[in-house]
DOPAGU-211958 format. One record per residue (C-alpha): x negated, y negated, z negated; residue in one letter; residue number from 1. Coordinates in Angstrom, 2 decimals. Last residue first. Example, Ala and Ser with C-alpha at 12.3 -4.5 7.8 and 13.67 -1.06 7.14 Angstrom:
BEGIN
<rec xx="-13.67" yy="1.06" zz="-7.14" residu="S" num="2"/>
<rec xx="-12.30" yy="4.50" zz="-7.80" residu="A" num="1"/>
# end
This chain:
BEGIN
<rec xx="1.95" yy="-20.50" zz="17.25" residu="A" num="159"/>
<rec xx="1.53" yy="-16.92" zz="18.49" residu="G" num="158"/>
<rec xx="-2.24" yy="-17.14" zz="18.66" residu="K" num="157"/>
<rec xx="-2.41" yy="-18.36" zz="15.05" residu="A" num="156"/>
<rec xx="-0.08" yy="-15.58" zz="13.86" residu="Q" num="155"/>
<rec xx="-2.16" yy="-12.91" zz="15.58" residu="I" num="154"/>
<rec xx="-5.37" yy="-14.34" zz="14.12" residu="G" num="153"/>
<rec xx="-3.85" yy="-14.54" zz="10.63" residu="I" num="152"/>
<rec xx="-2.68" yy="-10.92" zz="10.91" residu="F" num="151"/>
<rec xx="-6.08" yy="-9.70" zz="12.10" residu="L" num="150"/>
<rec xx="-8.02" yy="-11.69" zz="9.50" residu="K" num="149"/>
<rec xx="-5.70" yy="-10.44" zz="6.78" residu="L" num="148"/>
<rec xx="-6.31" yy="-6.89" zz="7.95" residu="S" num="147"/>
<rec xx="-10.08" yy="-7.37" zz="7.96" residu="P" num="146"/>
<rec xx="-9.95" yy="-9.00" zz="4.48" residu="W" num="145"/>
<rec xx="-7.80" yy="-6.41" zz="2.69" residu="A" num="144"/>
<rec xx="-10.52" yy="-3.88" zz="1.90" residu="M" num="143"/>
<rec xx="-13.14" yy="-6.42" zz="0.81" residu="F" num="142"/>
<rec xx="-10.51" yy="-8.34" zz="-1.15" residu="M" num="141"/>
<rec xx="-9.52" yy="-5.16" zz="-2.96" residu="G" num="140"/>
<rec xx="-13.17" yy="-4.33" zz="-3.67" residu="F" num="139"/>
<rec xx="-13.71" yy="-7.82" zz="-5.12" residu="A" num="138"/>
<rec xx="-10.57" yy="-7.54" zz="-7.25" residu="I" num="137"/>
<rec xx="-11.59" yy="-4.07" zz="-8.44" residu="L" num="136"/>
<rec xx="-15.05" yy="-5.40" zz="-9.33" residu="G" num="135"/>
<rec xx="-13.56" yy="-8.34" zz="-11.24" residu="A" num="134"/>
<rec xx="-11.35" yy="-5.93" zz="-13.20" residu="G" num="133"/>
<rec xx="-14.33" yy="-3.70" zz="-13.94" residu="L" num="132"/>
<rec xx="-16.21" yy="-6.76" zz="-15.12" residu="W" num="131"/>
<rec xx="-13.32" yy="-7.73" zz="-17.40" residu="P" num="130"/>
<rec xx="-13.31" yy="-4.16" zz="-18.78" residu="C" num="129"/>
<rec xx="-17.03" yy="-4.16" zz="-19.63" residu="F" num="128"/>
<rec xx="-16.81" yy="-3.41" zz="-23.36" residu="N" num="127"/>
<rec xx="-19.23" yy="-0.45" zz="-23.12" residu="N" num="126"/>
<rec xx="-16.83" yy="2.34" zz="-24.11" residu="E" num="125"/>
<rec xx="-13.91" yy="0.69" zz="-22.27" residu="T" num="124"/>
<rec xx="-15.98" yy="0.15" zz="-19.13" residu="A" num="123"/>
<rec xx="-17.14" yy="3.78" zz="-19.12" residu="W" num="122"/>
<rec xx="-13.58" yy="5.08" zz="-19.54" residu="L" num="121"/>
<rec xx="-12.33" yy="2.65" zz="-16.90" residu="A" num="120"/>
<rec xx="-15.02" yy="3.78" zz="-14.45" residu="A" num="119"/>
<rec xx="-14.20" yy="7.45" zz="-15.08" residu="K" num="118"/>
<rec xx="-10.48" yy="6.84" zz="-14.61" residu="H" num="117"/>
<rec xx="-11.08" yy="4.81" zz="-11.43" residu="I" num="116"/>
<rec xx="-13.28" yy="7.58" zz="-10.01" residu="L" num="115"/>
<rec xx="-10.84" yy="10.43" zz="-10.51" residu="N" num="114"/>
<rec xx="-11.51" yy="13.23" zz="-13.00" residu="N" num="113"/>
<rec xx="-8.30" yy="13.08" zz="-15.00" residu="S" num="112"/>
<rec xx="-8.04" yy="15.12" zz="-18.18" residu="H" num="111"/>
<rec xx="-7.23" yy="12.23" zz="-20.53" residu="S" num="110"/>
<rec xx="-4.42" yy="11.01" zz="-18.31" residu="D" num="109"/>
<rec xx="-3.26" yy="7.40" zz="-18.75" residu="S" num="108"/>
<rec xx="-6.74" yy="5.90" zz="-18.84" residu="L" num="107"/>
<rec xx="-6.13" yy="3.13" zz="-16.28" residu="L" num="106"/>
<rec xx="-3.56" yy="1.58" zz="-18.63" residu="F" num="105"/>
<rec xx="-6.25" yy="1.39" zz="-21.32" residu="Q" num="104"/>
<rec xx="-8.61" yy="-0.81" zz="-19.32" residu="C" num="103"/>
<rec xx="-8.02" yy="-3.86" zz="-21.51" residu="S" num="102"/>
<rec xx="-8.11" yy="-7.63" zz="-21.28" residu="Q" num="101"/>
<rec xx="-4.45" yy="-7.47" zz="-20.21" residu="A" num="100"/>
<rec xx="-4.95" yy="-10.27" zz="-17.65" residu="E" num="99"/>
<rec xx="-8.36" yy="-9.01" zz="-16.53" residu="I" num="98"/>
<rec xx="-7.19" yy="-5.42" zz="-16.12" residu="V" num="97"/>
<rec xx="-3.97" yy="-6.62" zz="-14.45" residu="H" num="96"/>
<rec xx="-5.96" yy="-8.68" zz="-11.94" residu="Y" num="95"/>
<rec xx="-8.13" yy="-5.70" zz="-11.11" residu="G" num="94"/>
<rec xx="-5.15" yy="-3.37" zz="-10.62" residu="L" num="93"/>
<rec xx="-3.36" yy="-5.95" zz="-8.46" residu="A" num="92"/>
<rec xx="-6.48" yy="-6.49" zz="-6.32" residu="L" num="91"/>
<rec xx="-6.76" yy="-2.74" zz="-5.85" residu="M" num="90"/>
<rec xx="-3.14" yy="-2.67" zz="-4.66" residu="G" num="89"/>
<rec xx="-3.77" yy="-5.68" zz="-2.40" residu="V" num="88"/>
<rec xx="-6.61" yy="-3.80" zz="-0.75" residu="G" num="87"/>
<rec xx="-4.60" yy="-0.59" zz="-0.34" residu="A" num="86"/>
<rec xx="-1.64" yy="-2.49" zz="1.13" residu="S" num="85"/>
<rec xx="-3.85" yy="-4.48" zz="3.50" residu="L" num="84"/>
<rec xx="-5.43" yy="-1.22" zz="4.63" residu="Y" num="83"/>
<rec xx="-1.98" yy="0.19" zz="5.39" residu="L" num="82"/>
<rec xx="-0.89" yy="-3.05" zz="7.07" residu="A" num="81"/>
<rec xx="-3.91" yy="-2.87" zz="9.39" residu="A" num="80"/>
<rec xx="-3.13" yy="0.74" zz="10.28" residu="H" num="79"/>
<rec xx="0.49" yy="-0.15" zz="10.96" residu="G" num="78"/>
<rec xx="-0.62" yy="-3.09" zz="13.12" residu="L" num="77"/>
<rec xx="-2.79" yy="-0.76" zz="15.19" residu="V" num="76"/>
<rec xx="0.01" yy="1.82" zz="15.45" residu="L" num="75"/>
<rec xx="2.58" yy="-0.79" zz="16.43" residu="Y" num="74"/>
<rec xx="0.24" yy="-2.19" zz="19.07" residu="K" num="73"/>
<rec xx="-0.17" yy="1.31" zz="20.52" residu="I" num="72"/>
<rec xx="3.58" yy="1.22" zz="21.24" residu="K" num="71"/>
<rec xx="3.06" yy="-1.28" zz="24.07" residu="N" num="70"/>
<rec xx="4.45" yy="1.11" zz="26.71" residu="P" num="69"/>
<rec xx="7.78" yy="1.07" zz="24.81" residu="N" num="68"/>
<rec xx="9.36" yy="4.48" zz="24.28" residu="R" num="67"/>
<rec xx="8.91" yy="4.04" zz="20.56" residu="S" num="66"/>
<rec xx="8.88" yy="7.11" zz="18.33" residu="Y" num="65"/>
<rec xx="5.33" yy="7.22" zz="17.02" residu="G" num="64"/>
<rec xx="4.54" yy="3.53" zz="17.17" residu="G" num="63"/>
<rec xx="7.86" yy="2.59" zz="15.57" residu="L" num="62"/>
<rec xx="7.29" yy="5.12" zz="12.79" residu="W" num="61"/>
<rec xx="3.73" yy="3.89" zz="12.25" residu="F" num="60"/>
<rec xx="5.09" yy="0.33" zz="12.07" residu="L" num="59"/>
<rec xx="7.73" yy="1.37" zz="9.53" residu="I" num="58"/>
<rec xx="5.10" yy="3.17" zz="7.44" residu="L" num="57"/>
<rec xx="2.84" yy="0.11" zz="7.55" residu="S" num="56"/>
<rec xx="5.70" yy="-2.14" zz="6.48" residu="L" num="55"/>
<rec xx="6.42" yy="0.15" zz="3.53" residu="S" num="54"/>
<rec xx="2.78" yy="-0.08" zz="2.47" residu="L" num="53"/>
<rec xx="3.01" yy="-3.87" zz="2.89" residu="S" num="52"/>
<rec xx="6.08" yy="-3.71" zz="0.64" residu="N" num="51"/>
<rec xx="4.29" yy="-1.83" zz="-2.11" residu="I" num="50"/>
<rec xx="1.22" yy="-4.11" zz="-2.06" residu="A" num="49"/>
<rec xx="3.30" yy="-7.30" zz="-2.01" residu="L" num="48"/>
<rec xx="5.44" yy="-5.97" zz="-4.85" residu="L" num="47"/>
<rec xx="2.29" yy="-5.32" zz="-6.89" residu="S" num="46"/>
<rec xx="0.93" yy="-8.81" zz="-6.18" residu="I" num="45"/>
<rec xx="4.23" yy="-10.40" zz="-7.21" residu="I" num="44"/>
<rec xx="4.49" yy="-8.32" zz="-10.39" residu="L" num="43"/>
<rec xx="0.89" yy="-9.07" zz="-11.35" residu="T" num="42"/>
<rec xx="1.51" yy="-12.79" zz="-10.85" residu="V" num="41"/>
<rec xx="4.73" yy="-12.87" zz="-12.87" residu="G" num="40"/>
<rec xx="3.86" yy="-10.56" zz="-15.76" residu="S" num="39"/>
<rec xx="4.60" yy="-6.85" zz="-15.60" residu="L" num="38"/>
<rec xx="7.19" yy="-4.93" zz="-17.60" residu="S" num="37"/>
<rec xx="7.65" yy="-1.82" zz="-15.46" residu="V" num="36"/>
<rec xx="11.11" yy="-1.33" zz="-13.95" residu="S" num="35"/>
<rec xx="10.40" yy="-3.72" zz="-11.05" residu="L" num="34"/>
<rec xx="7.44" yy="-1.67" zz="-9.86" residu="V" num="33"/>
<rec xx="9.42" yy="1.57" zz="-9.99" residu="A" num="32"/>
<rec xx="12.42" yy="-0.01" zz="-8.27" residu="A" num="31"/>
<rec xx="10.17" yy="-1.25" zz="-5.45" residu="N" num="30"/>
<rec xx="8.67" yy="2.22" zz="-5.09" residu="L" num="29"/>
<rec xx="12.10" yy="3.89" zz="-5.05" residu="I" num="28"/>
<rec xx="13.57" yy="1.53" zz="-2.44" residu="L" num="27"/>
<rec xx="10.55" yy="1.68" zz="-0.15" residu="M" num="26"/>
<rec xx="10.41" yy="5.46" zz="-0.42" residu="A" num="25"/>
<rec xx="14.13" yy="5.67" zz="0.35" residu="L" num="24"/>
<rec xx="13.79" yy="3.48" zz="3.44" residu="A" num="23"/>
<rec xx="10.74" yy="5.40" zz="4.66" residu="I" num="22"/>
<rec xx="12.48" yy="8.76" zz="4.13" residu="F" num="21"/>
<rec xx="15.57" yy="7.54" zz="6.01" residu="I" num="20"/>
<rec xx="13.41" yy="6.52" zz="8.97" residu="A" num="19"/>
<rec xx="11.52" yy="9.82" zz="8.78" residu="F" num="18"/>
<rec xx="14.78" yy="11.80" zz="8.86" residu="F" num="17"/>
<rec xx="15.95" yy="9.57" zz="11.72" residu="Y" num="16"/>
<rec xx="13.12" yy="10.62" zz="14.00" residu="R" num="15"/>
<rec xx="13.32" yy="14.25" zz="12.94" residu="T" num="14"/>
<rec xx="17.04" yy="14.35" zz="13.70" residu="M" num="13"/>
<rec xx="16.40" yy="12.73" zz="17.08" residu="N" num="12"/>
<rec xx="13.76" yy="15.36" zz="17.93" residu="Q" num="11"/>
<rec xx="16.04" yy="18.16" zz="16.77" residu="T" num="10"/>
<rec xx="18.88" yy="16.88" zz="18.96" residu="C" num="9"/>
<rec xx="16.54" yy="16.54" zz="21.93" residu="L" num="8"/>
<rec xx="15.37" yy="20.13" zz="21.48" residu="S" num="7"/>
<rec xx="18.94" yy="21.38" zz="21.14" residu="G" num="6"/>
<rec xx="19.93" yy="19.58" zz="24.36" residu="T" num="5"/>
<rec xx="16.98" yy="21.14" zz="26.21" residu="L" num="4"/>
<rec xx="17.94" yy="24.59" zz="24.92" residu="N" num="3"/>
<rec xx="21.54" yy="23.95" zz="25.97" residu="S" num="2"/>
<rec xx="20.43" yy="23.38" zz="29.57" residu="M" num="1"/>
# end
């Protein structure tokens, strides 16, 4: 009997550990975005990306720990919010590149081998930073569009 009680206690501790982790991650990420000097539109887009990521984590948490038979809906909405977050994040990067008219903020680490760093290095050398920004915006819209379509469709059916 005590083994069963210990198992339930561990499960509840794990559940609330993840809830506390999500809340702290949301708080820290929002503070990080607010501490950087961004202009109005870039700040709003960045906050939207961070908070949709937080929403996706909350929905995944609800889907994982809910006893509701409709918990699969939480997982689907969490997945959609995650893609929306990634798309809006790319859109924010692209908008900031166009607004700053520079790719320098994408070149923070000279030893980085990621794709965005390589593209920014190439765009800086060839004076194509505005085109890189437009490409990031287009890619962000491409990533976010299915999620937006899902959320707009759900909202339209609910009204």
